[in-house]
N, C-alpha and C positions, 0 to 999 in steps of 0.2 A: 504494500500500500504506500503510494508515493507521499501523500500528505495526510497527516493525522490531525484532525481538528476537533473531534468530539470523543467522549467516552464510548459511544457506540462504535466508532472506528476501532478502538482498542478491543472492544467486546468481540467484534468479528474476527480479529486476529487471534484473540484468546481461544475462540472456539476451534479455529483451524490448527492451533499449535499444541493443544492440551488434550490428554486422553478424555474421552467422553464422560467417564464416571466422575472425574474431578471438575470438568466444566459444568456438568449437570448439578453437582453438589453446590456449586456457587450459584448457578442461575435457576433456582427452583424454590418453591414454597411448599407448605404442607397442604394435604388434601386437594381441594379444587383450585388452590392458588389464588383465590379471590383477594385476600388481604395482600399477598405478594404483588398482585397487579395494581391494586388501588394505592399502595404506598407511593407509586410513581405517578399514576394518572391523576390523583387528587392534587398534586402540585400544579398540574395543568389548568385546574379550575381557577387558580389565583392569577390575576392579571397585574400588570405593572403600570404605574403612572409615569408617563414621559414628561420631563421638565426641561425647559430651555432657558437660555439667557442667564445662566448661572456660571460662576467660576468653577471649572472642572479640573483645575491644576492641583498639583501637590496632593494627589490621592494616596490613601494608605489603607491596606487591609490588615495591618498589624493589630494585635489584640492580646488578651490574656485569658488563659483557661486555668482554673483553680490556682491562680497565682503565678502561673508559668507564662513567660513571654512567648508568643507565637507569631509567625508571619501572616497567618490568617486563622480565624477562629474555627479550626477544624482539626480533628484527631483521626488517625487510622484506627478503626474499630477492631476488636478481636475477631479473628476468623479462624476457625479450626481447619486443620489440614492445609494451611497455606503453603507449607513446604512440599506439597504434592502438586500444586499448580505450577511450580517451577522449583528446581533443586535449590535447597537452602533458602526457600522463599521468605521465611520470617526474617532471616538475616538481611536479605536484600531489601525487603520493605522497610525494615528498621533503619538501615543506613540511608535509604532515600528520604525517609521522614526526618531523620536527624539533620541531613544536609539542607533540606528544605526549610526546616525550622518549625515542624509541627510534631505533636506527640504520636508515638507508635504504641499500640496496645497488643501485648502478646497473650494469646489464648492459652488456657490450661491444656486444650486439645491441640497444641501445636506439634509440628514435626521437629523443629529446632527447639531445644530446651531453653530455659531461662539463662543457664550458664553459657550456652552457645551464643545467644544474642548479646549478652553482656560482654563476652570476649571480643565480639566483632563490632562493637559500638563504643562511643566515648562519652555519651550523655545518658542520663537516666531515662528509662522508658516506663510505661505503665504496664501492670500485670493484671490480667483478668482471671478471676477465680470462679470455678464451678464448685459448689459445696457438695462433697461426696460423703457417703456413709462412713467411710474409713477416716475417722477423726485423726488418727496418727499421720495419715497421708496429707490431710488438709493442713495440720499444724506444720508438717515438714515443708510443704510447698510455700507456705506463708514465710517461714524462716528463710528459705532459699531466695524468695523475692526480696526480702530485707537485705540479705547478704549481697545480692546483685545490685543493690542501690536503687531499686524501682521507686519512683517518686509518687506513685498512686496505686491503690488497689481498686480495681473495677470489679465489683461483686455482681454477678449476673443472677437475677431473681426469677427469670421466666423460663427456666429449663429444668424444673424439678421433675417433670414428666415429659418425655420426648414426644414432640409432634411427629406424625408420620409423613415423610417425604417419599412419595411413590417412586420417584426416579432413582433414589438411592437404593431402594430394595430391588428394583428391577435390574439395576446395573451391578448389584453385588458389591457395593462400595466397601473397600478395605484399604488400609495403608500398611505396607505396600499392596498394590493390587494383586489379587489371585490370578494366576496365569491360565485362565480358561481360554477356550478357542476364540470366543468373541472378543475378549480383552486383548489377546495376542494379535488378532487381526486389526484391532484399532491401534494398538501400540506400533504396529508396523508402519503406520502412516504418520507417526509422531516421532520420527527418528531424532530430531533435535532435543526433544524432551528426554528421550531415552538415554542419549549420550551424556547429558548433564547428570541424570540420575545415577548412571554407572560410576560417575566420578565423586559422588558424595556418600558418606557413611550415614547420613541422616535420612532415614526412610520409614521411620515409625514414630510413635508418640514418645519422644524422648523426655518429656516432663513426667511421664508415668513409668516407662520401662526403666528398671534399675532403682526405682524409688517406691513402688508399691509392691507389697509382698505377694508371692505366688504367681508372678507373671514370668513365664519362660518360653511361651509359644504365642503365635498370632491368635490361636483360638482362645487361650487363657486371657490374653489382652482384651479381645472382643467381649468375652464373657464378663470380665471385671468391669469394663467400661459400661456395658449395658445395664449392669446391676447397681452401679455406684451412685448415680445422681440421687441426691437425698430428697425424698418427697416431704420430709419433716421440716424443711427450712421455714422458719417463721421469724417474726420481728425480734424475739428474744435471742434466737441464734445469730441473727444479724448483729445485734448488740455485742454478743460474745466475740464474733469475728472482728468487729471494729476494735474492741479492746485488745485482742491479740495482735492485730496489725499495728495499731498505735500511730498511724500516719494518715495521710489524706485518703479518703475513701469515696468512691463514686458508685452509686447504686443504679444498675442498668436493667431495663426491662419494665419500667413503670409506664402504665398506659391508662391509669384511672386516677381521678382527682383525689379520691379517698386514700389510695395507696401513696400518692404523692405527699399528702399531709403526714402520713405515718413515716415516710422516708425522711421528711424534714425533722420530725420529732426525734428520730433516732440520732440525728446529729451528723448526717453525711455532709460532704463538701459540695457534692453535685448529684443530680439525678439525670438519667438518660431516658427520655421519652422514646420508647422503642417497643415494637412487637416482634423483635428478633428477625427482622427482615421478612416477615410473613411466613416464617418457618415453624411457628408453634401453633397458636390458636387461629386457625383459618376462620374467617367470618368476623374477626375483630376489626375495628375501624383503623384507618391508617394513622400513622404517628402524627402527621401534619394536621389532621382533623382534631386530634386529641390535645395538641399542644396548647391552644388558647385556654381551655378549661383548666388544665394543669397549672399553667402560669398564674391564673387567678387564684387557684387553691393555695399555692405556696408563697406567692408574693416574692419578696426579695430575701427569703430565709435561706435559700440554697441556689446555687447556679443550676440552670436548666439547659441541658444539651438535647439535641434531637438526632435520632438515628432511624434508619429505615426509609429508603426512597430517594436519597440524595444522589443525583446523577449528573449534576451540572452546577456551575457557579450561580446560575439563576435560582436553582433550588436552595442553595445556601443563603442567598439574599432573602428569599421569601421566608425562610425559617427565622433568620435574624430579625427581619422586619416585624414578624409576628411576636417577637419577644425573646426568642431563644438566645442564650449567651454563646452558643457555639453548636457545632454539629459533629457527627462521626460518620465516616464513610467506610463501607465494607466492599461491596461488589465493585464500586467504581475503581478502587485501587487494585483489586484482585484482577480485574480485566487488564489493567496495565501490566501487572506482574506476569500473568499468563501470556500476554502478547510479546513483551520485550524485557522481562526480568526487571532488574533494578531501574534501568533507564525508563521502562514503561511505567513504573510507579511514579517516578519524577514527572513523566509526561502527563499522567493523569492529574497530578497536583497542579502542574502548570496550566493545563486546560481549565481546571476549576477556578484557579486564581484569576486567570485572564477574563473568564466569563463574569466572575463576580465583580472585578474591577471595572470592566466596560459597562456592565448593567448598572452598577452603582452610579457611575458618572452620568449616564443617560437618564437616570432617575433624579439627578440633581444633588447627589450626595458625594462628599469627598472622603469620608471616614466611616468605616464599618460601625463605629460606635454611635454614629448619628442615624443609622437606619432605624426606621420605625414604621408603624402602620400607614403613615401618610404616603408612602411610596407604593402602596398596594391597593388594588381593587379586589375586595373579597366578597364572594357571593353572600347574600344575607342569610342563607340557610346553610352556610359552609359547615358549621358544626353539627347540623342535622337536627331534626325534630323527631326524637325517638320516644315511643310510649314506654 
């Protein structure tokens, strides 16, 4: 592809260069995928107000997120199996984020471990925690994140029970992939991916293997993972984890105003309005629709970030103008990684920053801190009228 101008351009390259099971893992939602689709289509319902005859010079997208200086109010969200989209994927994404000046969040279900990423970066990154039944493992991984110097713990709240993604089941998703005939036929067309994977030792869940007891085969790893997500996670356990961590904590997966109030009462530094990219409760409303009500519920007690559906700089602007303090992107940077590795993540970030900067100027604003609802045209029934 001669000229890359959008995240969709990267998405097309990602699909061509990455094995089907891992591309589908990224580009799918649960059940009917209604929420997955509406996460993006609901952004299209919001229009922008064009303003003219204003000074558009000296623009800035710089901001702060939980006290950290950033070049734009955006963080790379935690994405499982990132190291299967491209060899050493988490390391490559973390380095791109560090150079660009935005936070990177490492998933518990990453291919590269906390230690791998820390060894190949020079600035603190965020670590995302899934609460497991094995409390010894949870305590251990929290301590490992502390030793690595992670600057924030992102605690995911909406994966106590796994939503079903049909594509993952039909593709037989594993890491590394099982070499069935369909998989081998697909891999034969992804030779660049295969060559890179042959050169790395990071091919399974290195945050888990060697750290959780009783895991010595792929089958035992799969069984452990399937059984470990703790359905007993509640607000008291969240308080306990907050005390164990002792640093900045971000609660991800809040989609209801009442839950947002509880999150604020727990004393977190930020919440992330998210439906897990449409990968959990299909039929839930999109994150962008739920954002205004959650903002009204928490006021200025905590920072509010938005995740799920961001595919452009205009989406970022709309979220900020509605009141979000920042956003997280997952699929947008994964498409870049799958397309072109570390350079692709940088390209994705550059695309989003340019779109944000240009749109901000054409709306008559020079600083992301000045974005507010005055630049938007929002449908009167955008939040919906639900019985």
